[in-house]
N, C-alpha and C positions, 0 to 999 in steps of 0.2 A: 118472644121471638129471638132467634139467634141472629147475630150480626151478619153472618154469611148469607142467610136467607134474605135479609134486607138489602144487602149489597147487590143481589142479583135482580132486584125488582126495579121497574121503571118509576119515574117521578109520579106518574098518575096513580100507580098502584100504591106508592108510598103515601101519597096524599089521602087515598081512600083508607089505608090502614091507620093513618094518623087520626082521621076523623072518627073511625070506629073505636080506637083505643081511648080517645078523649071522651067519647060517649060512655064507654064502660067505666072510666075513671069518675065521671060525673055521677053515674048511677051508684058506684061504690061509695062515693062521698055522702050521698043522700042516705044510703043504707047504713052507713056507719053512724050517722047522726041519729037515726031511728033505731039503733042497736040491733040491726038485722044482719050485720056482717059477722061471720064466725071466724074468718081468717083475715086479720087486719093486714097481714103481709101482702095480700092481693093489691092493696092500694099502692104500696111501695113498688111492687112489680110493674104495675101499670104506669106509674110515673117514670120508671126507668125505661120502659118500652117507648114512651113518648120521647124521652131524651135521646134514645138510640135512633129513632126514626128521624128526628130533627137533625141530628149529627150527620147521618148518612145523606140527607137531603142537602145539607150545607156543603158537604164534601163533593157531592155530584155537581152542585152549582159552581163551585170553585174550579172543578176540573173542566167543566164545559166553558167557563169564561177563559181559562188558560188556553184552551184549544182555539178559541176565536181570535186571540191576540196574535 
């Protein structure tokens, strides 16, 4: 996912995407251990997507806390 796409989503959508991405990552990890993954870079891509989502969620939380002060 692109950063611009993530920035336009609400927190609930980001949480849903995070859960889906983590589930895919868990499945890829199992598949990797059983030698079923053909493209190992998919695991790296999913990890980066998780990090992007968490970063955007953190930025959104900091921005909303700044508005409340």
